[in-house]
N, C-alpha and C positions, 0 to 999 in steps of 0.2 A: 504494500500500500504506500502511495506517495505521501511524503511528509508535508507538514503545513508550509514549509519553506518552498518545497517543490511546487505545490499548488499555487502559491503566491507568484512564483516566477512564471508559471504557465499562464496564469490569468493576465499578468502584465505583458507577456509576449503576445497573447491573442489580442489584447486591447491595442497594442502597437500595430499589429497586422490589420486590425479592423480600421484604424485610422488611415492606413495606406490604401486599403481597398475603397474606402469611402472617398478619399481624395481622388483616386483614379476614376471612380465613377463620375464624379463631378467634372473632371477634366474631359472625360469622354463625352459627357452630355453637352459640354460647351463646343467641342469639336464636331459633334454629330450634326448640329444645326447647320454649320457652314458646309460640311461635306454633303449633307442631304440636299441643300439648295443647289450646290454645284452639280450633283448627279441629276437632279430633276431638270435643271436648265440644259444639260447636254442631251437629254433624251429627245426633245423635238428636233434638234439639229441632226442627230444621228438617224432618226426615223425619216426625216425629210430627205436626207442624202440617199438612203436606201430606196425610198420611193422614186426619186428622180432617176436613179440608176436602173431601177427595175423597169421603168417606162422606156428609157432609152435602149436598154438591153433587149427589150422585146422587139424593137424595130431594127436592131443592128444585124448586119449580114453575118452568117455563121463562118463564112470563109475568111473574112478580114477582121474578125473580132479579136481584141487584145488577149494575150495569154492569161492575164489575170481574170478574165471572164471565161474563156474557153478551156483554160487549164492546159496541162501537158498531154492529156490523152491517156495518162496512166494514174494509178493510185497505189504504187508500190511503196513509196516513202512518205511518211506522215510527220509533219512538224507540229508538236503540241506546245503552245505558248501558255504556260501555267502561271497565272498571276495570283500571288498571295501577299501577305503582309511582311514587313520587316521585323515586327515585334510580336510577342506572344501575349498571354493573359487576355485573350479575347474568345474564350470558350471554344466551340468547335468550328470556328470560322475557317481556319487554315486546313484543318483535317477534312472538312466536308468537300472543299475544292479539290484537295489532293486525292480523296477517295474517288471522285468522279473521273479525274485524270487517270488514276491507276486502273479503274474499270475499263476505260478506253484503251489504255496501253495493253492490258491483258487480251481484250477483244481483238486488237490489231495483230498482236504477236501470235495469237492462236490461228490466224488466217495467213501467217507467213509474211506479214508486212514489216517493213523497216520503220522503226520509231526513233525520232529525234526530239529532244525536249529542250525548250528554252524557258528557263525559270525567271520569273520576275518576282523578287522578294526572297528573303533569306529563309523564312519558315517553310515555304513549299520545297525549296531546295533541300533543306535538312530532312524532310520526310521522304522525298523521292530518291535521294542519293543512297538510301539504305538498300534498295533493291535494283535501282536503275541508274547507278552512277555512270556506267559506260555509255548510256544513251543521252546524257545531259551534255549539250554542246556549249552552253554559255549560261551565265547567271547575271541578271541585271540588278545592280544594287542601287536602291533609291533612298537609302538611309540619309544621304546628304541633302536630299531634296526637302526643303522646308515647306514649299507650297507647290503642289503638283500643277504643272502647266502643260499645254499642248506640245511644247517643244520636247518634253520628256517622252511623250507617247510617239512623237514624230521620229525621234532617234531610234526607238524600238522598231517602228514601222519601216524605217529605212534599212535597218538590219535584216528584217524579215524579207523585204523586197530584194535585197542583194543576194540573200540565200536562194530565193526563187529564181533570180536571173542567172545564178550559177548552177541551176538544176540540182540544188541540194535536196529538194523535196518536191512532191507533187501536190499535196493537200496540206493546208495549214488550218488548225483549229485553236481558237482562243478559249481558255477556261478562266472564269471569274465568278463572283457571287453577286447576283442582282439584289439590290436593296428593295425590300417591300416595307417592312416595319422594323421597329427595334427588336421585336421578338422573332422576326422571320426574314431570313436571307436565303435566296435560292441559288444553289450552285448551277452555273449555266455553261454550256458548251456552244460556241458560235463559230461556224466555218467562215474563215476570212478569204482563203484562196483555194480553188477558184471561187469567185464571188457567187454567193447563193442568195437569191431574193425570193421572198414570198410573193405569190400572185397578188397584184394590186387590184382591188375591187373599184370599179368605176361606176358612176351613176348613169342613168339612161341618157342624160343630156350629153355625156362625154363618151358614150359607148361608140358612136360612129365618128368621133373627131379624128382628124388626121393632122399630125404636126410635122412641120418642116424644120429641121435643125440646121443652124449655120454657126460653126462648121458642121460637118457631118457627124452622125452618131458615133462612128468609130473613133474620130478625133476627140470627141467629148469624153468618151469612155477611157481613152488612153490617158487623159488628164485627170479625170475624176476617180478612177479605180485605185490608183496608188494613194491618193488623198483619203479615200474611203477606208483603206487599211489602217492608217494612222488615226482617223476619226473613231473607228470602232474600238481600237485599242485604248484610246483616250477615254471613251465612254466606259469601257470595262474597268479601267483604273479608277475612275470617279465612282462607279458603282461599288467597287471594292473598298474604297476609302470610307464611304458611308456605311457599308455593311460591317467593316472592321470596327468602327466606333460604336455602332449599334450593338454588335456582339460583345464588345468590351464593356459597354455600359450595363448590359444585361448580366454578364458574367460577374462583374464587380459588385453589382447589387445583390446577387445571390451569395457571393462570398462574404459580403458585409453582414447579411442576415444570418448566415451560417456561423460566422464568428460571434455574433450576439447570442445565438443559441448555445454555443460552446462555452462562452463566458458565464451564462446563466447556470449551466450544468456544473462547471468547475467551481463557481461560487457556492452553489448548494453543497457540493462535496466538501469544500473547505469549511463551511459553517458547521456541517454535521460533524466533521472530524474534530474541529476546534471545540464544539460543544461536548463531544465525547471525552476529549482530553481534560476539559475543565471539570466535568462530572467525575472522572477518575481521580483527579487531584483532590476534589472535595471529599470523596469517599476515603481517600488515604488520610487526609487531615482529620476527619471525624473519627476514623478508626484509631488513629494514633492518640487522639484526645481521650477516647473512651478507655484505651489501654492504660493510660496514666491514671 
């Protein structure tokens, strides 16, 4: 049984931990608001970019379509861009993205495909390197980035485009976590190369409309498709930033409450043991007095 001194030390230690988790929860709450606004602001632009490209791609000729749209004609080598956070203490945020990527890796390897991994964030790299260290081609470190900007995503996009130009892969998929609420972040896999667009629903008034593009569709696609890769990566990073802070806020809130419950249990044990010790001492004093 722990002594009174040990119990006092444990209570003091848990209280110190509780102060830290409470402070981290408040910091995450402050950062979450900014990150959520940034993620929500990027969604319309990314969605509009996809809609414009989908409309133009539907009218482009298949013979002269850019490689970013038509692809290489193969699906032998896959590049997985796995975006996670640089820091931990955010619940299952990093592990959920990594699990989705690992499931994809196992699926591809089971069919004999070659897998290459580009990690964005230290935590995802730490998880994936345990089994797939030989498949990781690079790790992007964003710890020095204080405020995430489009230039950071553009640098990653240029790296991906260079690999594609060098025929290093055939299909590229981005993994990130889409922010829904503080309690819900959805791990998402989005194909970047070749570009894949959902069918655009048009109203009756636009169903028969014919558009003439100047310059031609192929020239517009050649300019917008590389930009779209960076835009979608930027959107994924912003979604990740909001999801990370939401997961950290929720995780630290649970840790703070768990610490409070542990303090209550330790305090109860301390009081019971102290009361038992006082009762024992009183019995010894009374017994000694009666003996005299």
